N, C-alpha and C positions, 0 to 999 in steps of 0.2 A: 568263777565257774562253780560257786558254792552251791551245794544240793544239785548239781546238774549231771554228775557221773554216776552212773549205775553199774554195780557190782553185782555178779551171779556167782555165788559159792556152794562148794561142796561139802563143807565142814560138818554139817549135821549128819551126812550119810556116808562120809568116806574119813575114818580116823586114824589111819596108819600113820605111824610117826613120820614117815618120809613127806606125808602130804602136808605137814604143818609149814613147810618152807613156802607154798604157794599160798597159805593162809596168812603168813607174814607179810607177804607181799601184798596181799588185799588190806591189812589191817595199815599198811605204809601208804599205799594210795587213799584210802579213806581219810588218813590223818591230814594228808596235805591237799586234798580236794574237797571234803567234806562229803564223800560219796556215800550213796543209799546202797544198802547191799539187801538182795533177795536171797534167802538160804534155800536150796532145795531141800525137800523133805520127801517122806513117804517112798523110799527106795523100791518097795516091792511093786507099788503102782506104778512106777517110772520104767521099773524092769518089764513089767507085763507090757506096756505100751511100746517099749524099744522091741521086743520080741517080736510083736504083732507087726510093728512098721518094717522090721527087717525080712520078715516072711513075705510081705507083700513088695516090697522093694525088689527082693531077689525073684520072686515069681514074675512079676510084672516088667522089671527093668525101669520103672516110672517112680522116681522121687516124690512127684505130684500125687499119684494115686496111693503112695504109701501113707503121705501126709493126710490124704483126705480119709482113709479106712481105719488107720491107727487109731485106737481109742484115746482119749486124753487123759493124763495121769491127774489124780486127784489133787496135787498140790499146784495146779494151773493158775498162774497169775496173770491178768490182764492189764497192761498198763494205762493209765488214764491221763498221763502228761507227758510232755516231752523232755527228753535229755540231749545233752550236748554229746554226751560221750556214753557208749556202752563198751565195758571192758571186763567181760568174763575170763576167769582163768582156772584152767583145767590141769590136774597132776599128770594126766595120760589121755591117749585119744578115746579110750572107751568111756569117758565121761562125756562126751560131747552131746550125746542125746538129750543132757539136761536142758539144753537150749528149748526144748519143747515146753518147758515150764513156764517161758513167757514168748507165746505164740506171735506177740505183735511187736517183737524187739526191733524189728528194723523199720518200722513204720513209725516208733516213736522216738528214735535215736538217730541225730544227724549224722553222728561218725559212730564207726563200730571197728574195734580192735578185739583180738584175744590173744591169751599167752596161754601156752600148753608146756609144762616143765619138761616133760621126757616123752619123745616120738622116737621110735627107731625104725629105720627103713624096712627091716624085714617084719614089721608088724604095725602095718597100717591098714586100718579098717576102711576101705573107701566109702562103704554106706554111709558111715558116720563123718567121714572128713569131707564129703560134699555137702554136709550140712553148713560148712564154713563159707560157701560160695557167696553169702551176703555181706560178708565182712570187708572193710575197705583195706586191712592188713591185717596178717596173722604171724605172730611172733612166737618163736619156738628156742626153749632153753638150750636145745641142742643143735649142733651143725649137721648131724648125720643125715636127716631127712628132710632139710629144707627144699630141695629141688623137687623131691617127690610129692611132698604136700603142696607145693605150688602148682604143679603138674595136675594132680587129683581135683583141687578146689579150683583151678583157675584165677587164684586171686594173689596180690603180691604177698611174699612170706619171706621173712629174713629172721637170722639168728639174733637172739637177744641174751645176751648171757646172764646166768645166775647171779644172784646178789645176797645182802643180807641186810639185815636192821642194824647199822652201824652204831646207832645212838644205844642201843640196848646192849650190843655186845663189847664197846669200847670200855676198856677197864680205866680205873680212876688212876691218877699220878701215883706212883710208886706203890702200884697195887701188889700185894704180897701173892706169892705164888706156891701154896702148901702142898698142890700135886705136881709132882715131878713129871709126870707123863699121863697124857689122857690118850686112849685107844678104843675108839667105838665104832659101830657098824661092822662092815665086811673086814674081815682080819685076816692075817697069817698064823697059823697055829704054832709054826716055827718061830716066830718073833715073840708073838703071846708068851710061849712056854719060857723063852729066855728071858722076858721083861718080868714075869712072876718070881723066877729065881734071882734076878738081880736086884728087885725090890725087898725081896726077903732078906737076901745077903746084905745089903746097905739100909734096910730099914727106912725105904722111901715110900712115898704114896703114889701108887700105880693104880689108875682109875681105869676101869674096863668094864664091857658089858657082861653080865650074867645071865642075860636071857637066851632061850635054847636057839640054836641055829633052825633055820627054817626054809622051806621051799623045797621042790623035789630034789634038788641037789644038794641041800643043807648049805647053801653059800651065803644066805641073807640071814641078817639077826634084825628082825622088824617086831613091832608091838604096836598095839592100839593105845590112843591116849584120850583122857577125859576131856582136857582142854587144851587146844594147840598153843594159844598164847602162854598159857603156863609152862607148857614143854619147852617152848623156845627160850623163856626165861630161865629155865632150869638150865638148859644148854649154854646159854650166855654166862651165867655164874660158875658153872663148872669150867668153861674155858678161860674166862679171867682170871681163875684160881690156878691155872695149868701153867707150866713152864715149856713144856713139849707137846706137841700134839701130832699124831699120825694122820697125815693126808694124802691120799692116794687117787690116781685117775679112776673114772667110773669103772665099776665092774672089774677092779683090778685083780679078784679071785677067781675071774670066770675068762681066762685067756681065749678060750673057743668063742664066746660071745662078743668080746671086745676087740678081737683080731681087726687091726687096719682102721678103727675108728675110735681112737682115743679122744674122751669126752673130759671136761673140766667139770669134777663134782662140787658139790657145796661145800664140802669140807675145806676148800681152800680160802674162799670167801668168809666162811666163819672163824677159821684158825688166824688169818689175817687181821680181821677186825677185833678179835680179842687179844691181838698182841703176843700171840704164842710164837714159838720157834717150831716151824712145821717141818717134818721129817718124814719122807716117802718117796713114792714113784709119782713124779709129776707126767702129764700127758706130754709125749714127743710131738708137739705141734706147734706150728707157726702163731696160731690163735693164743695158746698158753703162753707162750714167750711174750707175746704183745700184751697180755692183760698183766702179766707178773714178770716186768721186765727189769727188776731191781735184784742187787746182788742178796744172795742166800733167801730169796724168799720162800723157796723150798729146798731144805739141804737133801741131797739124794741119800736114799735109804733103799736098798732093795728089799721087796716085799717080804723075802723069806731072810731074816738076818739073825742068825743064832748068835752072832758077836754084838748084838745091840748093847750090852752093857758095856762092853769097852768103847763103843762109839761114843755113848753118853759120856762116859768119863773123860775121853777126850775134849769133848764139847764143853764140858763143865770147868776145864782149867782156864779158860778164856771168858771170863764172865763180861768182859768189855765188849767183845763180840756179839755175845748173847744179847745185851742190853740194845746193841744197836739194831740187831735183826728185829727185836720186838717193837722197837719205836718205828722203825721204817714201815713194817708190815702194817701196823695201825695207822700210819701216816697215809699209806697209798692206799688203803681200804677207804678211809675217810674221804679221799679224793676222787676217789675211782669206782667203788665197789658198793656204794649203799644203794638199797632200792631205789632212793630218789635219782641216782644217774640212769638208770632203766626208764624210769617214768619220763624224764626228760627226752630219751630218745622216742618213746611213743608219742610224746606230745608233738616233738618235732616232726616226725613223719606224718602226723595226722594235721600238722597246720595249726596247733592250739597253742594258746598264749599259756606260760606258767602261772601258777598261782601265788598269792602272798605267802600261803604257807610253805609252797616249793621253795621260794626265796628265803625263807626264815629257816627252814632246814638246812639249805644250802651254807648258810652263815654258820649254823651248829657244827656242821661239818667241817668247815674250814678251822672253826676253833679248836676242833679235836686234832686236826692235823698240825695246826701250828703248835700245840700243846705238846705233841708227839715229837 
């Protein structure tokens, strides 16, 4: 399938740190299929076209009329050859209008599937989701809205768990861990303060974000990145050098939003692949227990833990247990949670044969698992 896969990427117009995960998935697909990638550019032109499309679509009720009268964005690309698979990835549903960048993608691609990292059932732009009606299959990184997206699009839709580039995150044998604990992203002010005091008292290295909280409710800690690949490399290096890693279910600091719909955040895949000891509130779901079904995959830690110093001290007296946790987390990630495992699901669903590069990557992951 060399050069027969086509990707559509948002990386040149969407540079929030959370979106780097989707770009890592794209890079892995390219590495094992030799995929060609088209980058969406000129956000202002694309947004002007989207607003015009939405106006006509809402006024007329007709997607066909909206497509006919919406002005083309300036970065439109017309495909001049055929592809075996079109596999665009989106971080959220409001990026879907980028499909207009390649107006003839359905005519030129024998198979078509897409992946959307995060879609919630109470935030579904139907005028954009209906643009997915031409796909053979839709994959979502959250379970919450699978049924709703299937209903809106009329297409098969399934949950495809998040993953990580295990080859990048896997530590070397006997990797030193100078960082006692890493705590990034959404966090508890109570636990954070206790960790600051504990690190000062014991002179340990506690790594945490200093970027200001953002969003209307100040519950997010996000920022923009210059290069998504460099950021993922930095994150992998950070975690490989960390003993403990705080990993919590999605939107753990926003219980009103997350009520009744626990989802698995990327932190669990990242922490496992780096061989850390993960502490936190895991999703209370059968799906999480299926994916992380080994002992001590996540050691339970309440989101607000003023006694975190005592908990760490108790864990540190049993280094044999910690070493076993680190090894098993890495082993399981290599066997189950690399992006390759998600690509294999996509290929199986679409009836596509694995590439030689996919088989070679599977061998490398097996070696990491055996070493662990």
